[in-house]
C-alpha positions in Angstrom: 0.0 0.0 0.0 1.3 3.4 -1.0 0.6 6.4 1.2 1.5 8.8 -1.6 -1.5 10.7 -3.1 -2.2 10.4 -6.8 -1.1 13.2 -9.0 -3.9 15.6 -10.1 -3.9 15.9 -13.9 -5.4 19.4 -13.6 -2.3 20.7 -11.9 0.0 19.4 -14.7 -2.3 20.9 -17.3 -2.4 24.2 -15.6 1.4 24.2 -15.5 1.6 23.4 -19.2 -0.8 26.3 -20.0 1.4 28.7 -18.0 4.6 27.5 -19.6 2.9 28.0 -23.0 2.0 31.6 -22.1 5.5 32.2 -20.8 7.1 30.9 -24.0 4.8 33.0 -26.1 5.7 36.1 -24.1 9.4 35.4 -24.4 9.2 34.8 -28.2 7.3 38.1 -28.5 9.9 39.9 -26.4 12.7 38.5 -28.5 11.0 39.6 -31.7 10.5 43.1 -30.4 14.2 43.2 -29.5 15.2 42.2 -33.0 12.8 44.7 -34.5 14.1 47.4 -32.3 17.7 46.7 -33.4 19.2 45.8 -30.1 20.1 42.4 -31.5 21.3 42.0 -35.1 18.9 40.2 -37.3 16.6 40.6 -40.2 13.4 42.5 -39.3 11.3 39.8 -40.9 12.6 37.4 -38.3 11.5 39.7 -35.6 8.0 40.1 -37.1 7.7 36.3 -37.4 8.7 35.8 -33.8 6.2 38.4 -32.6 3.4 36.8 -34.7 4.2 33.3 -33.5 4.7 34.5 -29.9 1.3 36.2 -29.8 -0.3 33.1 -31.4 1.3 30.9 -28.7 0.3 33.3 -25.9 -3.3 33.9 -26.8 -4.6 31.0 -29.1 -2.6 27.9 -28.1 -3.7 27.7 -24.4 -7.4 28.0 -25.6 -6.9 25.2 -28.1 -5.2 23.0 -25.4 -7.9 23.6 -22.8 -10.6 22.7 -25.3 -8.8 19.5 -26.2 -8.5 18.6 -22.5 -12.1 19.5 -21.6 -14.2 16.7 -20.3 -16.9 15.9 -23.0 -20.5 16.8 -22.1 -22.8 13.9 -21.6 
């Protein structure tokens, strides 16, 4: 018999959503730094990073939450 409680899948999913948002924010920040000229790089790369970062920050967590949602009966 194990006295260890079972892991709650909701906690792991919440952590994944927060990591997705953090990654999106960091990608957006990196793109803005490239666009601003603080780091050498083509501006198109900066715009691409901003676009993908915003998509990852706003859209991906919603898509993941819908996929994990318990189906209605």
